[in-house]
C-alpha positions as CSV (number, residue, x, y, z in Angstrom):
1,M,-133.6,219.6,-181.4
2,Q,-131.3,220.0,-184.4
3,R,-130.9,223.6,-185.5
4,N,-131.0,224.7,-189.1
5,A,-128.5,226.9,-191.0
6,S,-130.1,230.0,-189.4
7,G,-129.6,228.5,-185.9
8,T,-133.3,227.8,-185.2
9,A,-135.4,224.7,-184.6
10,S,-139.1,224.0,-184.1
11,I,-140.0,222.8,-180.6
12,S,-143.4,221.1,-180.5
13,V,-145.1,220.8,-177.1
14,T,-148.0,218.5,-176.1
15,A,-149.7,218.9,-172.7
16,Y,-152.8,217.6,-171.0
17,A,-154.9,219.7,-168.6
18,H,-156.8,217.9,-165.9
19,Y,-158.7,221.0,-164.7
20,P,-160.8,223.5,-166.7
21,Y,-158.4,226.4,-166.6
22,T,-159.6,229.7,-168.0
23,R,-156.0,230.3,-169.2
24,V,-152.9,228.2,-169.8
25,N,-149.7,230.0,-170.8
26,A,-146.6,228.3,-172.1
27,A,-143.2,230.1,-171.7
28,L,-139.9,229.1,-173.3
29,I,-137.3,230.8,-171.1
30,P,-133.6,231.0,-172.0
31,I,-131.3,229.6,-169.3
32,E,-127.6,228.8,-168.8
33,G,-126.2,231.9,-170.6
34,N,-128.7,231.8,-173.4
35,E,-129.4,235.5,-174.2
36,N,-132.4,234.9,-176.5
37,V,-135.8,236.4,-175.6
38,V,-138.5,234.7,-173.6
39,Q,-141.3,233.3,-175.9
40,E,-144.8,232.8,-174.7
41,R,-147.8,231.0,-176.2
42,Q,-151.4,230.9,-174.9
43,F,-153.6,227.9,-175.7
44,D,-156.9,228.6,-177.3
45,S,-160.3,228.0,-175.7
46,N,-161.0,224.9,-177.7
47,Q,-157.8,223.2,-176.5
48,L,-158.6,224.2,-172.9
49,A,-162.1,222.7,-173.2
50,Q,-160.7,219.4,-174.5
51,G,-157.8,219.3,-172.0
52,F,-155.6,218.6,-175.0
53,L,-153.0,221.3,-175.5
54,H,-150.4,221.7,-178.3
55,A,-148.1,224.5,-179.4
56,T,-144.9,225.2,-181.3
57,F,-142.0,227.4,-180.6
58,I,-139.3,228.5,-183.1
59,A,-136.2,228.8,-180.9
60,R,-132.6,229.8,-181.5
61,T,-129.5,227.9,-180.3
62,G,-129.2,227.3,-176.6
63,W,-130.8,225.9,-173.5
64,Y,-134.3,226.7,-172.4
65,R,-136.8,225.9,-169.6
66,L,-140.3,225.3,-170.6
67,E,-143.0,226.4,-168.1
68,L,-146.7,225.9,-168.3
69,T,-149.0,227.9,-166.0
70,G,-152.7,227.3,-165.7
71,T,-155.1,229.7,-163.9
72,T,-158.8,229.4,-163.1
73,A,-161.7,231.7,-162.4
74,N,-161.7,230.7,-158.7
75,G,-158.0,231.7,-158.2
76,I,-156.3,228.4,-158.5
77,T,-152.9,228.5,-160.2
78,D,-151.0,225.3,-161.3
79,S,-147.7,224.9,-163.1
80,A,-145.6,222.3,-164.8
81,V,-141.9,222.5,-165.9
82,V,-139.5,220.8,-168.3
83,D,-136.2,221.8,-166.8
84,R,-134.0,221.7,-170.0
85,V,-134.9,221.9,-173.7
86,G,-132.0,222.2,-176.1
87,V,-131.5,223.6,-179.6
88,G,-128.2,222.6,-181.1
89,E,-126.4,219.8,-182.9
90,V,-127.4,216.1,-183.2
91,F,-124.9,213.5,-184.6
92,L,-125.3,209.8,-185.3
93,V,-122.1,207.9,-184.8
94,T,-121.4,204.6,-186.5
95,G,-118.5,202.3,-187.5
96,N,-116.7,199.6,-185.6
97,S,-115.7,199.1,-181.9
98,N,-113.3,202.0,-182.0
99,A,-116.3,204.2,-182.6
100,M,-118.6,202.3,-180.3
101,G,-116.5,202.5,-177.2
102,L,-115.2,200.1,-174.6
103,R,-115.3,200.4,-170.8
104,G,-112.2,200.8,-168.7
105,L,-110.2,202.8,-171.3
106,G,-110.4,206.3,-169.9
107,A,-113.6,207.7,-171.2
108,K,-114.5,211.0,-169.4
109,D,-117.6,212.7,-168.2
110,A,-118.9,215.3,-170.6
111,S,-120.4,218.6,-169.4
112,S,-124.1,218.8,-168.9
113,N,-124.3,220.4,-172.3
114,I,-123.7,217.0,-173.9
115,V,-126.6,214.5,-173.8
116,S,-127.5,211.0,-174.9
117,F,-130.2,208.4,-174.6
118,N,-128.6,206.3,-171.8
119,A,-129.7,202.8,-173.0
120,L,-128.7,200.0,-175.2
121,N,-130.5,198.1,-177.9
122,K,-128.3,195.0,-177.9
123,T,-127.3,192.0,-175.8
124,L,-124.4,189.5,-176.1
125,N,-125.6,185.9,-176.1
126,N,-123.7,182.9,-174.8
127,E,-122.2,182.3,-178.2
128,N,-120.6,185.7,-178.2
129,I,-122.9,187.0,-180.8
130,T,-124.4,190.5,-180.4
131,I,-128.2,190.4,-180.7
132,A,-130.3,193.4,-181.5
133,P,-133.9,193.5,-182.7
134,D,-135.0,194.9,-186.1
135,G,-138.1,196.9,-185.2
136,P,-139.4,200.3,-184.0
137,M,-137.0,202.0,-181.6
138,P,-138.2,202.9,-178.1
139,A,-139.2,206.5,-177.1
140,P,-136.0,208.2,-176.0
141,R,-135.2,209.8,-172.6
142,F,-132.2,212.1,-172.6
143,E,-129.7,212.9,-169.9
144,P,-126.2,214.4,-169.6
145,L,-123.5,212.1,-171.0
146,K,-121.3,210.7,-168.3
147,S,-118.2,208.5,-168.7
148,G,-120.1,205.3,-168.0
149,S,-123.2,206.2,-169.9
150,N,-124.6,204.3,-172.8
151,V,-125.3,206.0,-176.1
152,F,-128.3,204.5,-177.7
153,P,-128.5,202.1,-179.5
154,N,-125.0,200.6,-179.3
155,G,-122.5,203.1,-177.7
156,E,-120.7,202.0,-174.6
157,T,-119.3,204.8,-172.5
158,S,-119.0,208.4,-173.6
159,W,-115.9,207.2,-175.4
160,Y,-114.3,210.2,-177.2
161,W,-117.6,211.6,-178.3
162,G,-118.3,213.2,-175.0
163,E,-115.0,215.1,-175.3
164,L,-115.8,216.0,-178.9
165,G,-119.2,217.4,-177.8
166,D,-117.6,219.7,-175.2
167,L,-115.1,220.9,-177.9
168,L,-118.0,221.7,-180.1
169,F,-119.9,223.4,-177.3
170,Q,-116.8,225.6,-176.6
171,R,-116.7,226.7,-180.2
172,W,-120.4,227.0,-181.0
173,R,-122.1,227.5,-177.5
174,T,-124.6,224.8,-178.6
175,P,-126.0,221.8,-176.8
176,V,-124.9,218.5,-178.5
177,L,-126.8,215.2,-178.6
178,F,-125.2,211.9,-179.7
179,F,-126.6,208.6,-180.9
180,N,-124.2,205.7,-181.5
181,A,-124.9,202.8,-183.8
182,A,-121.4,201.5,-184.2
183,W,-120.9,197.7,-184.1
184,A,-117.9,195.8,-182.9
185,A,-116.0,193.6,-185.5
186,A,-118.2,194.7,-188.4
187,N,-116.4,195.2,-191.7
188,A,-117.4,196.6,-195.1
189,E,-118.7,193.3,-196.3
190,N,-120.9,192.9,-193.2
191,Y,-122.4,196.3,-193.7
192,R,-122.9,195.7,-197.4
193,D,-124.6,192.3,-196.8
194,A,-126.9,193.6,-194.0
195,A,-127.8,196.7,-196.0
196,S,-128.7,194.4,-199.0
197,G,-131.1,192.2,-197.0
198,K,-128.9,189.4,-195.8
199,D,-127.6,188.5,-192.3
200,A,-124.0,189.4,-192.0
201,Y,-121.3,186.8,-191.0
202,N,-119.1,187.5,-188.0
203,L,-115.9,185.7,-189.1
204,Y,-114.3,186.2,-185.6
205,V,-117.0,184.0,-184.0
206,G,-118.1,182.0,-187.0
207,K,-121.8,182.8,-186.8
208,F,-124.2,185.2,-188.4
209,W,-125.6,188.3,-186.7
210,P,-129.4,188.0,-186.8
211,N,-131.9,190.6,-187.9
212,R,-129.8,192.2,-190.6
213,Q,-127.5,193.7,-188.0
214,P,-125.4,195.9,-187.9
215,Y,-127.4,197.7,-190.5
216,S,-130.8,197.6,-188.9
217,N,-129.7,199.6,-185.8
218,I,-128.4,202.4,-188.1
219,V,-131.5,202.6,-190.3
220,N,-134.0,202.3,-187.4
221,T,-132.2,205.0,-185.5
222,M,-132.6,207.2,-188.5
223,R,-136.3,206.3,-188.7
224,Y,-137.3,206.6,-185.1
225,L,-134.8,208.9,-183.4
226,T,-132.9,211.3,-185.7
227,S,-136.1,211.9,-187.7
228,L,-137.7,213.1,-184.4
229,T,-134.9,215.3,-183.2
230,G,-133.3,216.2,-186.5
231,V,-129.7,215.5,-187.2
232,R,-126.6,217.3,-188.7
233,A,-124.7,214.3,-190.0
234,V,-123.5,210.7,-189.5
235,L,-120.0,210.5,-188.2
236,W,-118.4,207.4,-189.7
237,A,-115.2,206.0,-188.0
238,H,-114.2,202.6,-189.4
239,G,-111.6,200.7,-191.4
240,E,-109.1,199.0,-189.1
241,N,-110.8,195.5,-189.4
242,D,-110.8,195.8,-193.2
243,A,-107.2,196.7,-193.4
244,Q,-106.2,193.8,-191.2
245,L,-108.3,191.5,-193.4
246,G,-106.6,192.8,-196.6
247,F,-109.8,194.1,-198.2
248,T,-109.3,195.7,-201.6
249,E,-110.1,199.3,-202.4
250,A,-113.1,198.2,-204.5
251,Q,-114.4,195.9,-201.8
252,Y,-114.4,198.7,-199.2
253,F,-115.7,201.4,-201.6
254,D,-118.6,199.2,-202.8
255,G,-119.5,198.0,-199.3
256,I,-119.7,201.4,-197.7
257,R,-121.3,203.1,-200.7
258,T,-124.0,200.4,-200.5
259,L,-124.4,201.1,-196.8
260,I,-124.8,204.8,-197.2
261,Q,-127.1,204.6,-200.3
262,N,-129.4,202.0,-198.8
263,S,-129.6,203.7,-195.4
264,R,-130.9,206.8,-197.2
265,R,-133.3,204.8,-199.4
266,D,-134.7,202.6,-196.5
267,S,-135.0,205.5,-194.0
268,G,-136.2,208.1,-196.5
269,Y,-133.7,210.6,-195.2
270,N,-130.7,212.0,-197.1
271,I,-128.4,212.5,-194.1
272,A,-124.9,213.9,-194.7
273,W,-122.0,211.6,-193.8
274,Y,-118.5,212.6,-192.4
275,I,-116.1,209.8,-193.3
276,A,-112.9,209.5,-191.2
277,R,-109.7,208.3,-193.0
278,N,-108.9,205.3,-190.8
279,S,-106.9,202.1,-191.5
280,A,-104.1,201.6,-189.0
281,S,-104.3,199.5,-185.8
282,N,-102.0,197.6,-183.4
283,Q,-101.8,194.8,-186.0
284,Q,-101.6,197.1,-189.1
285,K,-99.4,199.9,-187.7
286,D,-98.8,201.6,-191.1
287,P,-101.6,203.2,-193.1
288,Y,-103.2,200.8,-195.5
289,L,-103.7,202.6,-198.8
290,P,-106.5,200.5,-200.3
291,I,-108.8,201.5,-197.4
292,L,-107.7,205.1,-197.3
293,N,-108.2,205.4,-201.1
294,A,-111.7,204.0,-200.8
295,Q,-112.6,206.4,-198.1
296,N,-111.2,209.3,-200.1
297,R,-113.2,208.2,-203.1
298,L,-116.4,208.1,-201.1
299,I,-115.8,211.7,-199.9
300,A,-114.9,212.8,-203.5
301,Q,-118.1,211.5,-205.2
302,R,-120.0,214.3,-206.7
303,G,-123.4,214.8,-205.2
304,F,-122.9,212.0,-202.7
305,N,-123.4,214.3,-199.7
306,A,-120.3,212.9,-198.0
307,F,-117.6,215.0,-196.3
308,Q,-114.1,214.6,-195.1
309,G,-113.7,213.5,-191.5
310,P,-110.4,213.4,-189.6
311,Y,-107.3,211.4,-190.4
312,L,-106.9,209.0,-187.5
313,D,-104.0,206.8,-188.6
314,T,-101.4,209.0,-186.8
315,I,-103.2,208.8,-183.4
316,Q,-101.7,206.6,-180.7
317,I,-99.6,204.3,-182.9
318,P,-98.7,201.7,-181.7
319,R,-102.1,201.2,-180.1
320,P,-102.3,200.0,-176.5
321,T,-102.9,196.3,-175.7
322,S,-106.7,197.0,-175.9
323,A,-106.2,197.6,-179.6
324,H,-108.3,200.7,-179.3
325,F,-107.8,204.4,-178.5
326,E,-107.2,204.9,-174.8
327,N,-106.7,207.7,-172.4
328,V,-103.7,206.1,-170.7
329,P,-103.1,207.3,-167.1
330,G,-99.9,209.3,-167.2
331,G,-99.5,208.5,-170.9
332,V,-100.9,209.2,-174.3
333,Q,-104.5,210.5,-174.2
334,G,-105.7,208.7,-177.3
335,L,-109.4,209.4,-176.8
336,T,-108.7,213.1,-176.3
337,L,-106.6,213.1,-179.5
338,A,-109.3,211.4,-181.5
339,A,-111.9,213.9,-180.2
340,T,-109.6,216.8,-181.1
341,A,-109.1,215.4,-184.7
342,W,-112.9,215.2,-185.2
343,N,-113.3,218.7,-183.8
344,R,-110.8,220.0,-186.5
345,S,-112.6,218.2,-189.3
346,L,-116.0,219.7,-188.2
347,A,-114.7,223.2,-188.9
348,D,-117.2,225.9,-189.4
349,T,-116.6,226.1,-193.1
350,A,-117.1,222.4,-193.5
351,V,-120.3,222.2,-191.3
352,A,-121.7,225.1,-193.2
353,K,-121.8,222.9,-196.3
354,T,-124.0,220.3,-194.7
355,I,-127.7,220.6,-194.8
356,P,-129.1,219.4,-191.5
357,L,-132.3,217.3,-191.3
358,Q,-135.2,218.7,-189.3
359,P,-138.7,217.1,-188.8
360,S,-141.2,218.8,-191.1
361,Y,-144.2,218.2,-188.8
362,A,-145.2,217.0,-185.4
363,L,-147.9,214.5,-184.2
364,H,-149.7,215.2,-180.9
365,A,-151.6,212.3,-179.4
366,G,-154.8,213.3,-177.6
367,V,-156.5,212.2,-174.3
368,T,-156.6,208.4,-173.8
369,P,-158.9,206.3,-171.5
370,A,-157.5,205.5,-168.1
371,R,-158.1,201.8,-168.3
372,V,-158.9,199.3,-171.0
373,Y,-158.9,195.5,-171.4
374,P,-157.1,193.2,-173.8
375,G,-158.9,193.4,-177.2
376,A,-160.6,196.7,-176.4
377,T,-161.2,199.3,-179.2
378,F,-161.2,203.0,-178.5
379,S,-160.7,206.3,-180.3
380,L,-157.7,208.5,-179.9
381,P,-157.8,212.1,-181.2
382,F,-154.7,213.7,-182.5
383,M,-153.4,216.9,-184.1
384,I,-150.8,217.6,-186.7
385,T,-148.7,220.7,-186.7
386,G,-146.1,221.8,-189.3
387,N,-145.9,220.9,-192.9
388,A,-147.2,217.3,-193.2
389,P,-148.0,215.7,-196.5
390,A,-151.6,216.2,-197.6
391,A,-152.5,212.5,-197.4
392,L,-150.4,211.4,-194.5
393,Q,-150.7,207.7,-193.5
394,I,-150.2,207.2,-189.8
395,I,-149.6,204.1,-187.7
396,A,-150.3,203.7,-184.0
397,E,-147.6,201.8,-182.0
398,L,-148.2,200.4,-178.6
399,L,-145.2,200.9,-176.2
400,D,-144.7,199.2,-172.8
401,A,-143.9,201.0,-169.5
402,Q,-140.3,201.2,-170.5
403,G,-141.1,202.7,-173.9
404,Q,-140.3,199.5,-175.8
405,F,-142.3,198.7,-178.9
406,V,-145.0,196.0,-178.3
407,A,-147.3,196.0,-181.4
408,N,-149.0,198.1,-184.1
409,V,-152.5,198.9,-182.9
410,G,-154.0,200.8,-185.8
411,T,-153.5,202.7,-189.1
412,G,-155.4,205.6,-190.5
413,T,-155.2,209.2,-191.9
414,G,-157.7,211.2,-189.9
415,S,-158.6,212.1,-186.3
416,P,-159.9,210.4,-184.2
417,F,-157.7,207.3,-184.7
418,K,-159.1,203.8,-184.0
419,I,-157.0,201.9,-181.6
420,Q,-157.3,198.1,-181.4
421,M,-155.5,196.7,-178.4
422,P,-154.0,193.2,-178.8
423,S,-156.2,190.4,-177.3
424,D,-153.2,188.6,-175.8
425,I,-151.7,191.6,-174.1
426,G,-150.7,191.3,-170.4
427,D,-151.8,193.6,-167.6
428,G,-149.7,196.7,-167.0
429,K,-149.0,200.3,-168.1
430,Y,-148.7,201.1,-171.8
431,Y,-148.5,204.2,-174.1
432,I,-149.5,205.0,-177.6
433,R,-147.1,206.6,-180.1
434,L,-148.4,207.8,-183.5
435,A,-145.9,207.8,-186.4
436,G,-146.2,209.2,-189.9
437,L,-145.1,206.9,-192.7
438,N,-143.1,207.3,-195.9
439,P,-140.8,208.2,-194.4
440,I,-141.3,207.3,-190.7
441,L,-141.6,210.2,-188.3
442,P,-142.7,209.4,-184.8
443,G,-144.8,211.8,-182.7
444,G,-144.9,212.2,-179.0
445,V,-146.0,209.6,-176.6
446,S,-149.5,209.6,-175.1
447,Q,-150.6,209.6,-171.5
448,P,-150.4,206.1,-169.9
449,I,-153.1,203.5,-170.5
450,Y,-153.5,200.7,-167.9
451,V,-154.6,197.3,-169.2
452,E,-156.4,195.1,-166.7
453,R,-157.6,191.7,-167.9
454,S,-160.1,191.4,-165.1
455,S,-162.0,194.4,-166.3
456,R,-164.3,194.2,-169.4
457,T,-165.1,197.9,-169.6
458,I,-163.2,200.9,-170.7
459,K,-162.7,203.6,-168.1
460,Y,-163.0,206.7,-170.4
461,V,-162.4,209.1,-167.5
462,N,-158.7,209.7,-167.9
463,T,-158.0,211.4,-164.6
464,I,-160.1,212.4,-161.6
465,G,-158.9,214.5,-158.7
466,V,-160.0,216.6,-155.7
467,R,-158.5,219.5,-153.9
468,N,-159.5,221.1,-150.6
469,T,-159.7,224.9,-150.5
470,G,-161.1,226.0,-147.2
471,S,-164.7,224.9,-146.8
472,A,-165.1,223.8,-150.4
473,I,-163.9,220.8,-152.4
474,H,-163.1,221.0,-156.1
475,V,-163.6,217.8,-158.1
476,S,-162.1,217.8,-161.6
477,W,-161.8,215.2,-164.3
478,A,-160.8,214.7,-167.9
479,V,-162.6,212.3,-170.2
480,A,-161.4,210.7,-173.4
481,P,-163.7,210.5,-176.5
482,A,-166.5,208.1,-175.3
483,P,-168.8,206.9,-178.1
484,G,-172.5,207.3,-177.3
485,L,-171.9,209.2,-174.0
486,T,-174.8,211.5,-173.3
487,S,-174.2,212.9,-169.8
488,M,-171.9,212.8,-166.7
489,T,-173.0,213.1,-163.1
490,V,-170.8,213.8,-160.1
491,Q,-171.7,211.4,-157.3
492,K,-170.7,211.5,-153.7
493,T,-170.9,209.3,-150.6
494,T,-169.7,209.8,-147.0
495,D,-170.1,206.2,-145.9
496,G,-168.6,204.5,-148.9
497,L,-171.9,202.8,-149.6
498,Q,-174.7,204.9,-150.9
499,Y,-173.9,207.4,-153.6
500,T,-176.1,210.4,-154.3
501,N,-176.2,212.5,-157.4
502,V,-174.7,216.0,-157.0
503,E,-174.6,217.7,-160.4
504,S,-174.8,216.6,-164.0
505,F,-172.8,217.8,-167.1
506,P,-173.4,217.3,-170.8
507,A,-171.0,215.0,-172.6
508,P,-168.2,216.5,-174.8
509,A,-168.7,216.8,-178.5
510,P,-168.6,213.4,-180.3
511,D,-165.0,212.3,-181.0
512,A,-163.7,215.0,-178.6
513,S,-162.1,214.8,-175.2
514,G,-163.2,217.2,-172.4
515,V,-162.2,218.5,-169.0
516,F,-164.7,219.5,-166.3
517,A,-164.9,220.6,-162.7
518,F,-167.5,220.8,-159.9
519,T,-167.2,222.7,-156.6
520,D,-168.8,221.1,-153.6
521,N,-169.6,223.9,-151.2
522,N,-171.2,221.6,-148.6
523,P,-168.9,218.6,-148.5
524,G,-169.4,217.6,-144.9
525,S,-166.8,216.0,-142.8
526,G,-165.0,212.6,-142.5
527,T,-164.0,210.5,-145.5
528,I,-165.7,211.6,-148.7
529,F,-165.8,209.6,-151.9
530,Y,-166.5,211.1,-155.4
531,R,-167.0,209.4,-158.7
532,I,-168.4,210.2,-162.2
533,K,-171.5,208.4,-163.4
534,M,-171.4,208.0,-167.2
535,V,-174.7,207.6,-169.0
536,Y,-174.8,206.4,-172.6
537,G,-177.5,206.7,-175.2
538,N,-178.2,203.0,-175.2
539,G,-179.0,203.1,-171.4
540,T,-175.6,201.7,-170.3
541,I,-174.2,203.2,-167.1
542,A,-170.5,203.1,-166.1
543,Y,-168.5,204.7,-163.4
544,S,-165.1,206.4,-163.2
545,T,-162.3,205.6,-160.8
546,I,-163.2,206.8,-157.2
547,V,-161.4,209.7,-155.7
548,T,-161.3,210.2,-151.9
549,L,-160.8,213.2,-149.6
550,F,-160.1,212.8,-145.9
551,R,-161.5,215.9,-144.3
552,D,-160.4,214.9,-140.7
553,G,-157.1,213.3,-141.5
554,A,-156.3,210.1,-143.5
555,P,-156.3,206.7,-141.9
556,A,-152.9,205.4,-140.9
557,P,-151.0,203.5,-143.7
558,W,-152.3,199.9,-144.2
559,T,-155.5,200.6,-142.2
560,V,-158.6,198.9,-143.6
561,F,-161.7,201.1,-144.1
562,P,-164.6,200.9,-143.9
563,N,-164.4,198.3,-141.2
564,P,-166.9,196.6,-140.7
565,V,-167.3,195.8,-144.4
566,T,-170.9,195.9,-145.7
567,Q,-170.5,195.8,-149.5
568,Q,-167.9,193.1,-150.0
569,Q,-165.2,195.7,-150.7
570,F,-162.8,197.7,-148.6
571,Y,-159.8,200.0,-149.1
572,I,-156.3,200.4,-147.8
573,V,-154.2,203.6,-147.7
574,P,-150.8,202.3,-149.0
575,T,-147.4,203.9,-148.3
576,V,-146.4,205.9,-151.4
577,D,-144.5,203.9,-154.0
578,M,-144.6,200.7,-152.0
579,G,-146.3,197.6,-153.4
580,V,-148.3,195.3,-151.2
581,T,-149.4,191.7,-151.3
582,C,-152.7,190.9,-149.5
583,R,-154.1,187.5,-148.3
584,L,-157.4,187.0,-146.5
585,F,-158.1,184.2,-144.0
586,D,-161.1,183.2,-142.0
587,A,-161.1,182.3,-138.3
588,A,-160.3,178.7,-139.1
589,G,-157.2,179.7,-141.1
590,R,-158.7,178.9,-144.5
591,E,-157.5,181.4,-147.2
592,H,-160.2,183.1,-149.4
593,P,-159.1,184.4,-152.8
594,I,-159.3,188.2,-153.2
595,Q,-158.8,190.7,-156.0
596,T,-156.8,193.9,-155.4
597,S,-156.5,196.9,-157.6
598,A,-154.7,200.2,-157.4
599,R,-156.8,201.6,-160.2
600,E,-160.3,201.7,-158.8
601,A,-159.7,204.5,-156.3
602,V,-157.1,207.3,-156.6
603,G,-154.3,206.7,-154.1
604,L,-156.0,203.7,-152.5
605,L,-155.8,200.0,-152.8
606,S,-159.2,198.4,-153.2
607,V,-159.7,194.8,-152.0
608,R,-162.7,192.5,-152.6
609,P,-163.2,188.8,-152.2
610,R,-163.4,186.9,-155.4
611,Y,-166.5,185.2,-154.1
612,A,-169.0,186.8,-151.6
613,L,-168.1,186.0,-148.0
614,P,-170.6,185.3,-145.2
615,A,-170.7,187.6,-142.2
616,G,-167.9,187.0,-139.8
617,K,-164.4,188.0,-138.7
618,Y,-161.5,187.6,-141.0
619,I,-157.7,188.3,-140.9
620,L,-156.1,190.4,-143.7
621,Q,-152.4,189.6,-144.0
622,M,-150.4,192.4,-145.8
623,T,-146.8,192.1,-146.9
624,S,-144.8,195.1,-148.1
625,A,-141.1,195.7,-148.5
626,G,-140.4,192.3,-146.8
627,K,-142.5,193.1,-143.8
628,T,-145.8,191.4,-142.9
629,S,-148.6,192.7,-140.7
630,A,-152.2,191.5,-140.0
631,Q,-155.4,193.3,-139.3
632,S,-158.8,192.1,-138.3
633,V,-161.6,192.7,-140.8
634,V,-165.3,192.2,-140.0
635,F,-167.8,191.4,-142.8
636,Y,-171.4,192.2,-142.2
């Protein structure tokens, strides 16, 4: 998170409890030489009852470890850890290919104090045109910046930015995060056109870049990434292409001024820009004054929030055959020299004049259903912390398993939020991300939601689990807001067939989630199944996912149970993280279609024939990791 002038940042935490703890404590613990004090937060009873936890820390510069510890009345203690949380400096790089980076030119690993989102938001098509979407950015995942890392959305390798980050860490003892939206071959005219709503023309290829690139990647990074983390400044390194093309001072000045102004207007964030003075290249070995003059004019504009970056025209001239900065083995270390020049321009006195951007509020998404179907509608509670506008308009975005944007699934202003799943969505794992509008500020990502087209009901029980403590079994579950729900009953079976009611619980308050637990002091032996029976005011009954406990040892992997099968359904204990394909054949070798699901029972694969089978002996063929085995299954 970007720190402010006082060296602090707000760290917002969202967590979900799947057991009714009597106390949950969050501790932000300084690590890696950070000498600040440990901070602790305790979640209130209302949050504990809902299983939806949220807190905020105000932390000073440095690295931290976040630890959550939950305790219960019966002595159970659980914990969860986020290994590294950083408060420091965030920069958005942009410009041309000499800011983007190229592979094979000597980029170095940065230390673990320098991080990036190691992904790309672009592809190169068969016509040599770079393609990138113009839409909501994915949810980021950060990791230390290595030489071969990508720097989302466009950066290739750590380039010289990793070296710059380490120089800044040595001076400021602060973690550093980079985003990189630089774009190869883009000149001032390209940036002006794209920022003005037109597709820009790549004159080297003779085709247009679609989706208003390279501008869209810049403004969408501002909307979806630096708005979330905060940012110190944009680092602009550009000008060689324009000098080679003989652009005039006015052309360059007007093009880049339009880019900067429109990025602020379209993102809603007035981010400072550091502008490098840059015009020389292997083709234009001498400084080109029209470009340098335009860059100096941009810096000198009163009230423009632009600052002087490094002078790069003296670095590694003549350039290597790559036409870019390069750390040449046994020769000139061009990338290192460029990083050093940027480090000098980001002097303490200069940086003190820039006002960093920090998010003014945070959105915390609440407990979601475990499973839904295409076209389903459900409610999602949320919380806002910080200084949000009084009438904040919010949009709900559906993200896929990789965090990529899929569709908008709702708009509103108050909690709970109505979510409308797309009717044409495919099966799989998804997430919900809420984002405030005007300007866009994304919140955290929800728990996963599984979509199954074969199901036409919503599984409101988000999680269900069991734990064995001596002679007792503890069953716990969390439930999302379930309209019309009146009661929940724990049910149990030891034969997998006939369930009996064990204990009932009232439903949570309307529009609220809840977390519950039951202790079975007389569980019996063998294989025990538990589920939650959901009773609604209109008489409808639904059931949660099944959870199983093997008191006398679990069946061997890929063993069918119960066997014989009496209810047209059986289960398999799979090997962890290994998918399996099942086919069912009768004694004559005829295949019978089956349905399999890893969502009906926790840790098990459920199998049922698509059509009821007559009594008899069948062969189940199972294929996993390229190996096939078979097992006899008897249907009664």
